[in-house]
ZATIMI-550650 format. One record per residue (C-alpha): residue number from 0; residue in one letter; x, z, y. Coordinates in steps of 0.25 Angstrom, whole numbers, plus 5000, padded with zeros to 4 digits. Example, Ala and Ser with C-alpha at 12.3 -4.5 7.8 and 13.67 -1.06 7.14 Angstrom:
<atoms>
{atom 0; 'A'; {5049; 5031; 4982}} {atom 1; 'S'; {5055; 5029; 4996}} 
</atoms>
This chain:
<atoms>
{atom 0; 'M'; {5111; 5053; 5235}} {atom 1; 'C'; {5106; 5057; 5221}} {atom 2; 'G'; {5097; 5045; 5220}} {atom 3; 'Y'; {5110; 5037; 5224}} {atom 4; 'D'; {5117; 5043; 5213}} {atom 5; 'L'; {5107; 5040; 5204}} {atom 6; 'G'; {5105; 5026; 5206}} {atom 7; 'R'; {5121; 5024; 5206}} {atom 8; 'G'; {5121; 5031; 5192}} {atom 9; 'R'; {5111; 5023; 5187}} {atom 10; 'S'; {5118; 5009; 5192}} {atom 11; 'R'; {5131; 5014; 5186}} {atom 12; 'W'; {5124; 5016; 5172}} {atom 13; 'C'; {5117; 5004; 5173}} {atom 14; 'R'; {5131; 4996; 5174}} {atom 15; 'V'; {5137; 5004; 5164}} {atom 16; 'V'; {5127; 4999; 5154}} {atom 17; 'I'; {5128; 4985; 5159}} {atom 18; 'E'; {5143; 4985; 5157}} {atom 19; 'F'; {5142; 4990; 5143}} {atom 20; 'F'; {5133; 4980; 5139}} {atom 21; 'T'; {5139; 4969; 5146}} {atom 22; 'S'; {5153; 4974; 5139}} {atom 23; 'H'; {5147; 4977; 5126}} {atom 24; 'W'; {5136; 4967; 5124}} {atom 25; 'P'; {5140; 4963; 5110}} {atom 26; 'L'; {5137; 4976; 5106}} {atom 27; 'C'; {5124; 4977; 5113}} {atom 28; 'A'; {5120; 4964; 5106}} {atom 29; 'L'; {5124; 4969; 5093}} {atom 30; 'L'; {5117; 4982; 5095}} {atom 31; 'A'; {5104; 4973; 5100}} {atom 32; 'L'; {5105; 4966; 5087}} {atom 33; 'S'; {5106; 4978; 5078}} {atom 34; 'A'; {5094; 4985; 5085}} {atom 35; 'F'; {5086; 4972; 5083}} {atom 36; 'F'; {5090; 4971; 5067}} {atom 37; 'S'; {5087; 4987; 5067}} {atom 38; 'A'; {5074; 4985; 5074}} {atom 39; 'S'; {5069; 4973; 5066}} {atom 40; 'E'; {5070; 4979; 5054}} {atom 41; 'T'; {5064; 4991; 5057}} {atom 42; 'A'; {5052; 4983; 5062}} {atom 43; 'L'; {5051; 4974; 5051}} {atom 44; 'F'; {5051; 4983; 5040}} {atom 45; 'S'; {5040; 4992; 5048}} {atom 46; 'L'; {5031; 4983; 5048}} {atom 47; 'S'; {5018; 4988; 5042}} {atom 48; 'R'; {5008; 4979; 5034}} {atom 49; 'E'; {4999; 4978; 5046}} {atom 50; 'R'; {5009; 4973; 5055}} {atom 51; 'R'; {5015; 4963; 5046}} {atom 52; 'K'; {5002; 4956; 5045}} {atom 53; 'S'; {5002; 4955; 5060}} {atom 54; 'A'; {5017; 4951; 5062}} {atom 55; 'P'; {5023; 4937; 5064}} {atom 56; 'A'; {5024; 4929; 5052}} {atom 57; 'R'; {5039; 4930; 5053}} {atom 58; 'V'; {5038; 4944; 5051}} {atom 59; 'S'; {5030; 4942; 5039}} {atom 60; 'R'; {5040; 4933; 5033}} {atom 61; 'L'; {5051; 4941; 5036}} {atom 62; 'L'; {5045; 4954; 5030}} {atom 63; 'A'; {5042; 4945; 5017}} {atom 64; 'R'; {5056; 4947; 5013}} {atom 65; 'P'; {5060; 4961; 5017}} {atom 66; 'R'; {5073; 4961; 5010}} {atom 67; 'E'; {5079; 4947; 5015}} {atom 68; 'L'; {5073; 4953; 5029}} {atom 69; 'L'; {5079; 4967; 5028}} {atom 70; 'I'; {5094; 4961; 5023}} {atom 71; 'T'; {5094; 4953; 5035}} {atom 72; 'V'; {5091; 4963; 5045}} {atom 73; 'L'; {5100; 4974; 5039}} {atom 74; 'A'; {5112; 4964; 5037}} {atom 75; 'C'; {5111; 4959; 5052}} {atom 76; 'N'; {5110; 4973; 5057}} {atom 77; 'L'; {5122; 4978; 5049}} {atom 78; 'L'; {5129; 4965; 5053}} {atom 79; 'V'; {5125; 4969; 5069}} {atom 80; 'N'; {5130; 4982; 5067}} {atom 81; 'V'; {5144; 4979; 5061}} {atom 82; 'F'; {5147; 4969; 5072}} {atom 83; 'F'; {5142; 4981; 5082}} {atom 84; 'F'; {5151; 4993; 5077}} {atom 85; 'S'; {5162; 4981; 5075}} {atom 86; 'L'; {5161; 4977; 5090}} {atom 87; 'A'; {5161; 4992; 5093}} {atom 88; 'A'; {5173; 4995; 5088}} {atom 89; 'Q'; {5180; 4982; 5093}} {atom 90; 'L'; {5175; 4986; 5107}} {atom 91; 'Y'; {5183; 5000; 5107}} {atom 92; 'Q'; {5195; 4995; 5098}} {atom 93; 'G'; {5205; 5000; 5109}} {atom 94; 'D'; {5199; 5013; 5112}} {atom 95; 'S'; {5205; 5027; 5107}} {atom 96; 'P'; {5198; 5033; 5095}} {atom 97; 'Q'; {5188; 5041; 5103}} {atom 98; 'A'; {5183; 5030; 5109}} {atom 99; 'K'; {5182; 5022; 5096}} {atom 100; 'L'; {5175; 5034; 5091}} {atom 101; 'G'; {5166; 5035; 5102}} {atom 102; 'S'; {5162; 5020; 5103}} {atom 103; 'A'; {5160; 5020; 5086}} {atom 104; 'L'; {5149; 5032; 5088}} {atom 105; 'G'; {5144; 5025; 5100}} {atom 106; 'A'; {5142; 5011; 5093}} {atom 107; 'L'; {5136; 5018; 5082}} {atom 108; 'V'; {5126; 5027; 5089}} {atom 109; 'A'; {5122; 5015; 5098}} {atom 110; 'L'; {5119; 5007; 5085}} {atom 111; 'L'; {5110; 5018; 5079}} {atom 112; 'V'; {5103; 5020; 5092}} {atom 113; 'F'; {5102; 5006; 5097}} {atom 114; 'G'; {5103; 4998; 5084}} {atom 115; 'E'; {5095; 5006; 5075}} {atom 116; 'I'; {5087; 5019; 5079}} {atom 117; 'L'; {5080; 5013; 5093}} {atom 118; 'P'; {5078; 4999; 5087}} {atom 119; 'K'; {5072; 5004; 5074}} {atom 120; 'T'; {5063; 5014; 5082}} {atom 121; 'L'; {5057; 5003; 5092}} {atom 122; 'A'; {5055; 4994; 5080}} {atom 123; 'L'; {5046; 5004; 5072}} {atom 124; 'R'; {5038; 5006; 5086}} {atom 125; 'G'; {5036; 4991; 5087}} {atom 126; 'S'; {5039; 4985; 5073}} {atom 127; 'G'; {5029; 4973; 5075}} {atom 128; 'A'; {5035; 4968; 5088}} {atom 129; 'V'; {5049; 4970; 5084}} {atom 130; 'S'; {5047; 4963; 5070}} {atom 131; 'A'; {5039; 4952; 5076}} {atom 132; 'M'; {5052; 4949; 5086}} {atom 133; 'S'; {5063; 4953; 5075}} {atom 134; 'S'; {5057; 4943; 5066}} {atom 135; 'L'; {5060; 4931; 5076}} {atom 136; 'A'; {5075; 4934; 5073}} {atom 137; 'L'; {5075; 4939; 5060}} {atom 138; 'T'; {5067; 4927; 5054}} {atom 139; 'P'; {5080; 4917; 5056}} {atom 140; 'L'; {5089; 4927; 5054}} {atom 141; 'V'; {5083; 4930; 5039}} {atom 142; 'V'; {5084; 4915; 5036}} {atom 143; 'I'; {5097; 4914; 5040}} {atom 144; 'L'; {5103; 4926; 5032}} {atom 145; 'H'; {5093; 4921; 5020}} {atom 146; 'P'; {5106; 4918; 5011}} {atom 147; 'V'; {5113; 4932; 5015}} {atom 148; 'T'; {5101; 4939; 5012}} {atom 149; 'V'; {5098; 4934; 5000}} {atom 150; 'A'; {5113; 4938; 4995}} {atom 151; 'F'; {5111; 4950; 4998}} {atom 152; 'S'; {5097; 4952; 4992}} {atom 153; 'R'; {5104; 4948; 4977}} {atom 154; 'T'; {5115; 4957; 4980}} {atom 155; 'L'; {5106; 4968; 4982}} {atom 156; 'E'; {5098; 4963; 4969}} {atom 157; 'L'; {5111; 4963; 4962}} {atom 158; 'V'; {5115; 4977; 4967}} {atom 159; 'T'; {5102; 4983; 4963}} {atom 160; 'R'; {5101; 4977; 4949}} {atom 161; 'A'; {5116; 4982; 4947}} {atom 162; 'L'; {5111; 4996; 4950}} {atom 163; 'G'; {5100; 4995; 4940}} {atom 164; 'E'; {5089; 4990; 4949}} {atom 165; 'S'; {5080; 4978; 4949}} {atom 166; 'G'; {5082; 4969; 4960}} {atom 167; 'G'; {5072; 4961; 4968}} {atom 168; 'D'; {5056; 4963; 4970}} {atom 169; 'E'; {5059; 4976; 4960}} {atom 170; 'L'; {5066; 4985; 4971}} {atom 171; 'A'; {5053; 4985; 4978}} {atom 172; 'I'; {5046; 4999; 4977}} {atom 173; 'T'; {5034; 4998; 4967}} {atom 174; 'P'; {5021; 5006; 4965}} {atom 175; 'E'; {5028; 5012; 4953}} {atom 176; 'N'; {5040; 5017; 4961}} {atom 177; 'L'; {5031; 5024; 4971}} {atom 178; 'A'; {5024; 5029; 4960}} {atom 179; 'E'; {5036; 5035; 4952}} {atom 180; 'V'; {5041; 5040; 4966}} {atom 181; 'L'; {5029; 5048; 4969}} {atom 182; 'S'; {5029; 5054; 4956}} {atom 183; 'K'; {5042; 5059; 4955}} {atom 184; 'S'; {5041; 5064; 4969}} {atom 185; 'A'; {5029; 5072; 4963}} {atom 186; 'E'; {5037; 5078; 4952}} {atom 187; 'A'; {5049; 5082; 4962}} {atom 188; 'G'; {5038; 5089; 4971}} {atom 189; 'L'; {5040; 5081; 4982}} {atom 190; 'L'; {5025; 5076; 4982}} {atom 191; 'E'; {5012; 5084; 4977}} {atom 192; 'S'; {5006; 5079; 4964}} {atom 193; 'A'; {4993; 5075; 4972}} {atom 194; 'E'; {5002; 5069; 4983}} {atom 195; 'A'; {5009; 5060; 4974}} {atom 196; 'D'; {4997; 5056; 4965}} {atom 197; 'M'; {4991; 5051; 4979}} {atom 198; 'L'; {5002; 5043; 4982}} {atom 199; 'S'; {5003; 5037; 4969}} {atom 200; 'E'; {4989; 5032; 4970}} {atom 201; 'I'; {4992; 5026; 4983}} {atom 202; 'V'; {5004; 5018; 4978}} {atom 203; 'E'; {4996; 5013; 4966}} {atom 204; 'L'; {4984; 5008; 4975}} {atom 205; 'G'; {4992; 4995; 4976}} {atom 206; 'G'; {4989; 4991; 4962}} {atom 207; 'V'; {4975; 4996; 4962}} {atom 208; 'R'; {4963; 4985; 4965}} {atom 209; 'V'; {4950; 4987; 4971}} {atom 210; 'R'; {4943; 4986; 4957}} {atom 211; 'E'; {4950; 4998; 4952}} {atom 212; 'I'; {4943; 5008; 4963}} {atom 213; 'M'; {4930; 5001; 4967}} {atom 214; 'T'; {4917; 5007; 4962}} {atom 215; 'P'; {4912; 4996; 4953}} {atom 216; 'R'; {4899; 4987; 4955}} {atom 217; 'V'; {4891; 4995; 4943}} {atom 218; 'D'; {4893; 5009; 4951}} {atom 219; 'T'; {4891; 5003; 4965}} {atom 220; 'L'; {4878; 5007; 4972}} {atom 221; 'M'; {4872; 4994; 4980}} {atom 222; 'L'; {4860; 4993; 4989}} {atom 223; 'D'; {4852; 4980; 4988}} {atom 224; 'V'; {4847; 4975; 5002}} {atom 225; 'N'; {4835; 4970; 4996}} {atom 226; 'D'; {4831; 4983; 4987}} {atom 227; 'P'; {4838; 4996; 4993}} {atom 228; 'D'; {4837; 5007; 4982}} {atom 229; 'E'; {4836; 5020; 4988}} {atom 230; 'G'; {4841; 5027; 4975}} {atom 231; 'I'; {4854; 5020; 4978}} {atom 232; 'R'; {4855; 5027; 4991}} {atom 233; 'E'; {4854; 5040; 4985}} {atom 234; 'E'; {4864; 5037; 4974}} {atom 235; 'A'; {4873; 5032; 4985}} {atom 236; 'M'; {4872; 5046; 4991}} {atom 237; 'E'; {4874; 5053; 4977}} {atom 238; 'R'; {4887; 5045; 4976}} {atom 239; 'H'; {4892; 5047; 4991}} {atom 240; 'L'; {4893; 5034; 4993}} {atom 241; 'S'; {4893; 5029; 5009}} {atom 242; 'W'; {4890; 5015; 5008}} {atom 243; 'L'; {4882; 5005; 4997}} {atom 244; 'P'; {4885; 4990; 4997}} {atom 245; 'V'; {4872; 4982; 4998}} {atom 246; 'I'; {4869; 4970; 4991}} {atom 247; 'E'; {4859; 4960; 4990}} {atom 248; 'D'; {4851; 4958; 4977}} {atom 249; 'D'; {4865; 4957; 4969}} {atom 250; 'P'; {4876; 4966; 4970}} {atom 251; 'D'; {4885; 4954; 4971}} {atom 252; 'H'; {4879; 4951; 4984}} {atom 253; 'V'; {4884; 4963; 4992}} {atom 254; 'L'; {4879; 4962; 5007}} {atom 255; 'G'; {4887; 4974; 5013}} {atom 256; 'Y'; {4886; 4989; 5011}} {atom 257; 'V'; {4877; 5001; 5018}} {atom 258; 'R'; {4882; 5014; 5022}} {atom 259; 'L'; {4874; 5025; 5016}} {atom 260; 'R'; {4871; 5033; 5028}} {atom 261; 'D'; {4866; 5021; 5034}} {atom 262; 'L'; {4854; 5019; 5024}} {atom 263; 'F'; {4849; 5033; 5028}} {atom 264; 'V'; {4854; 5034; 5043}} {atom 265; 'R'; {4847; 5019; 5046}} {atom 266; 'A'; {4837; 5019; 5035}} {atom 267; 'D'; {4827; 5013; 5043}} {atom 268; 'K'; {4836; 5000; 5043}} {atom 269; 'P'; {4835; 4988; 5034}} {atom 270; 'L'; {4846; 4989; 5024}} {atom 271; 'R'; {4852; 4975; 5029}} {atom 272; 'Q'; {4855; 4980; 5042}} {atom 273; 'L'; {4864; 4992; 5036}} {atom 274; 'I'; {4873; 4983; 5028}} {atom 275; 'M'; {4887; 4982; 5033}} {atom 276; 'P'; {4896; 4973; 5028}} {atom 277; 'V'; {4905; 4976; 5017}} {atom 278; 'K'; {4919; 4973; 5013}} {atom 279; 'F'; {4921; 4965; 5000}} {atom 280; 'V'; {4936; 4966; 4991}} {atom 281; 'P'; {4940; 4960; 4978}} {atom 282; 'E'; {4941; 4970; 4966}} {atom 283; 'V'; {4956; 4966; 4965}} {atom 284; 'A'; {4960; 4969; 4978}} {atom 285; 'G'; {4970; 4980; 4980}} {atom 286; 'V'; {4966; 4993; 4984}} {atom 287; 'L'; {4976; 4994; 4995}} {atom 288; 'A'; {4971; 4981; 5000}} {atom 289; 'L'; {4957; 4986; 5001}} {atom 290; 'L'; {4961; 4999; 5008}} {atom 291; 'R'; {4968; 4989; 5019}} {atom 292; 'E'; {4956; 4982; 5020}} {atom 293; 'F'; {4946; 4994; 5021}} {atom 294; 'R'; {4956; 4999; 5033}} {atom 295; 'E'; {4957; 4987; 5040}} {atom 296; 'D'; {4941; 4984; 5040}} {atom 297; 'R'; {4940; 4998; 5041}} {atom 298; 'T'; {4930; 4999; 5029}} {atom 299; 'A'; {4928; 5009; 5017}} {atom 300; 'E'; {4920; 5001; 5007}} {atom 301; 'A'; {4920; 4987; 5000}} {atom 302; 'V'; {4913; 4979; 4990}} {atom 303; 'V'; {4923; 4975; 4978}} {atom 304; 'V'; {4920; 4959; 4974}} {atom 305; 'D'; {4926; 4954; 4960}} {atom 306; 'E'; {4932; 4940; 4959}} {atom 307; 'W'; {4919; 4934; 4957}} {atom 308; 'G'; {4913; 4940; 4972}} {atom 309; 'G'; {4904; 4949; 4965}} {atom 310; 'T'; {4903; 4964; 4968}} {atom 311; 'A'; {4912; 4972; 4959}} {atom 312; 'G'; {4910; 4985; 4966}} {atom 313; 'V'; {4913; 4993; 4979}} {atom 314; 'V'; {4926; 5001; 4984}} {atom 315; 'T'; {4928; 5011; 4996}} {atom 316; 'V'; {4940; 5016; 5003}} {atom 317; 'E'; {4938; 5029; 4995}} {atom 318; 'D'; {4940; 5022; 4981}} {atom 319; 'V'; {4953; 5020; 4987}} {atom 320; 'F'; {4955; 5034; 4991}} {atom 321; 'E'; {4951; 5039; 4978}} {atom 322; 'E'; {4961; 5031; 4972}} {atom 323; 'I'; {4971; 5037; 4980}} {atom 324; 'V'; {4967; 5051; 4980}} {atom 325; 'G'; {4956; 5051; 4968}} {atom 326; 'E'; {4942; 5054; 4968}} {atom 327; 'L'; {4934; 5058; 4981}} {atom 328; 'R'; {4922; 5066; 4978}} {atom 329; 'V'; {4912; 5072; 4986}} {atom 330; 'E'; {4911; 5087; 4986}} {atom 331; 'G'; {4901; 5090; 4973}} {atom 332; 'E'; {4904; 5078; 4967}} {atom 333; 'A'; {4908; 5078; 4953}} {atom 334; 'R'; {4922; 5072; 4949}} {atom 335; 'E'; {4922; 5061; 4939}} {atom 336; 'T'; {4933; 5062; 4928}} {atom 337; 'P'; {4938; 5049; 4923}} {atom 338; 'V'; {4946; 5056; 4912}} {atom 339; 'V'; {4940; 5068; 4904}} {atom 340; 'P'; {4948; 5073; 4892}} {atom 341; 'L'; {4939; 5075; 4880}} {atom 342; 'G'; {4950; 5081; 4870}} {atom 343; 'E'; {4958; 5077; 4858}} {atom 344; 'G'; {4964; 5065; 4867}} {atom 345; 'R'; {4951; 5059; 4871}} {atom 346; 'F'; {4948; 5056; 4884}} {atom 347; 'R'; {4934; 5052; 4891}} {atom 348; 'V'; {4937; 5041; 4902}} {atom 349; 'A'; {4927; 5036; 4912}} {atom 350; 'G'; {4926; 5020; 4911}} {atom 351; 'A'; {4926; 5020; 4926}} {atom 352; 'L'; {4942; 5025; 4926}} {atom 353; 'S'; {4950; 5014; 4930}} {atom 354; 'I'; {4962; 5008; 4921}} {atom 355; 'R'; {4971; 5012; 4931}} {atom 356; 'E'; {4967; 5026; 4932}} {atom 357; 'W'; {4967; 5027; 4917}} {atom 358; 'N'; {4980; 5022; 4915}} {atom 359; 'D'; {4986; 5032; 4926}} {atom 360; 'E'; {4978; 5044; 4916}} {atom 361; 'F'; {4982; 5040; 4903}} {atom 362; 'G'; {4995; 5032; 4906}} {atom 363; 'F'; {4990; 5019; 4900}} {atom 364; 'R'; {4995; 5005; 4904}} {atom 365; 'V'; {4982; 4997; 4903}} {atom 366; 'V'; {4981; 4985; 4912}} {atom 367; 'P'; {4966; 4983; 4916}} {atom 368; 'N'; {4963; 4968; 4916}} {atom 369; 'E'; {4949; 4965; 4915}} {atom 370; 'F'; {4944; 4980; 4917}} {atom 371; 'E'; {4949; 4991; 4928}} {atom 372; 'T'; {4942; 5004; 4920}} {atom 373; 'V'; {4942; 5011; 4907}} {atom 374; 'G'; {4928; 5006; 4904}} {atom 375; 'G'; {4931; 4991; 4907}} {atom 376; 'F'; {4944; 4992; 4897}} {atom 377; 'V'; {4936; 4998; 4886}} {atom 378; 'T'; {4926; 4988; 4888}} {atom 379; 'A'; {4935; 4977; 4888}} {atom 380; 'L'; {4942; 4983; 4875}} {atom 381; 'L'; {4928; 4983; 4869}} {atom 382; 'G'; {4926; 4969; 4874}} {atom 383; 'R'; {4911; 4973; 4876}} {atom 384; 'I'; {4900; 4980; 4883}} {atom 385; 'P'; {4904; 4995; 4878}} {atom 386; 'K'; {4895; 5005; 4872}} {atom 387; 'A'; {4896; 5021; 4872}} {atom 388; 'G'; {4904; 5024; 4858}} {atom 389; 'D'; {4913; 5010; 4858}} {atom 390; 'E'; {4926; 5011; 4856}} {atom 391; 'A'; {4938; 5003; 4861}} {atom 392; 'R'; {4954; 5003; 4858}} {atom 393; 'A'; {4966; 5001; 4865}} {atom 394; 'G'; {4977; 5003; 4856}} {atom 395; 'S'; {4976; 5017; 4852}} {atom 396; 'L'; {4967; 5021; 4864}} {atom 397; 'C'; {4952; 5021; 4860}} {atom 398; 'F'; {4940; 5023; 4871}} {atom 399; 'E'; {4927; 5026; 4865}} {atom 400; 'V'; {4915; 5023; 4876}} {atom 401; 'H'; {4908; 5035; 4879}} {atom 402; 'E'; {4898; 5032; 4888}} {atom 403; 'V'; {4893; 5018; 4894}} {atom 404; 'R'; {4883; 5015; 4905}} {atom 405; 'G'; {4878; 5002; 4906}} {atom 406; 'R'; {4889; 4992; 4902}} {atom 407; 'R'; {4899; 5001; 4908}} {atom 408; 'I'; {4909; 5012; 4901}} {atom 409; 'V'; {4907; 5025; 4908}} {atom 410; 'S'; {4917; 5033; 4899}} {atom 411; 'V'; {4926; 5031; 4887}} {atom 412; 'D'; {4932; 5042; 4878}} {atom 413; 'M'; {4948; 5037; 4876}} {atom 414; 'F'; {4956; 5041; 4865}} {atom 415; 'V'; {4969; 5037; 4857}} {atom 416; 'K'; {4968; 5033; 4842}} {atom 417; 'D'; {4978; 5031; 4833}} {atom 418; 'D'; {4979; 5016; 4827}} {atom 419; 'G'; {4977; 5023; 4813}} {atom 420; 'E'; {4965; 5030; 4817}} {atom 421; 'R'; {4952; 5024; 4815}} {atom 422; 'A'; {4942; 5023; 4827}} {atom 423; 'A'; {4931; 5033; 4828}} 
</atoms>
């Protein structure tokens, strides 16, 4: 008897649902459209960079103009929702006030659950598939509504200009905006100072090039496959290096690299058999692009080449991390201080200090052109190979070469001198 009642109850429920959808199919259709636009918006704008690469070309074309796409989706969704509520109000126009209130609340709950929350939740879980399917309908829709979206976009720009903001691309968030937000967050106590500094460094990585963080060629230890030097292995251990580039006669002819542990564990093997393929990156590449390549290739080291294809230096994932968190030191290793106050407004600055870090330290705005370091800047000012004791000036800023090693500046003394004061 219970089984019979249960079966009869299910069939009655099914009939009620079918009758509801049959008599209210316009509402159900509008609800489905609302769900479609809500899911499309969430799926398309939540796609990660990696998923965008593998997405269909039509998805990339839609996301290439995000403002136009967003206006199209929001306008269509708003229009559908207006029709949904208007139709729901007409269906219950002759009912009592209590019934009207109940139907309005029911329509609101249905729209929130089935038109917003549920489709957006499902779209987040399957953003790739949903964006691919929704782009089929949105692509022609964006084309059809292009005049409308252009009008909306221009109206938005006029409103923002009237409010004192510039329109167009300048509405986008810039690294400078983020850095300012982080600074104010630290001042307000929302972030620790160290946390704010680290996040600021991450934000600034977008403008840093590989040659600014690499170990230059003159400081790079290399093993020659035809004449391996035992002294280089010992020096590599003293520097706590884990790998060495392997060259053949010429530093510009890099064969690959060898792990330092293999030189000892597999010492019975010829050096050529220990060589592993190495990654080459241009010195003008961005650090963020380098980090992505390291992650995709599952490597942690690369040889940096200049515009002529010659070896400019080497770079590792550790160099990228040091750019974010500061110098990483092995226990017992002495810390190198690139700027040392000497008193009376004088500073001893390491020649290898990058111009960007020097600008940050002293608040200067020197733009690196043919140089990346303070030593390169001073050499450019001198216009010749520097010698210890040489002086160079940039406005009221004076540099006195303190130490030179070979043809490279190791350190300079920096101070400010009035225009009327004669250089010592």
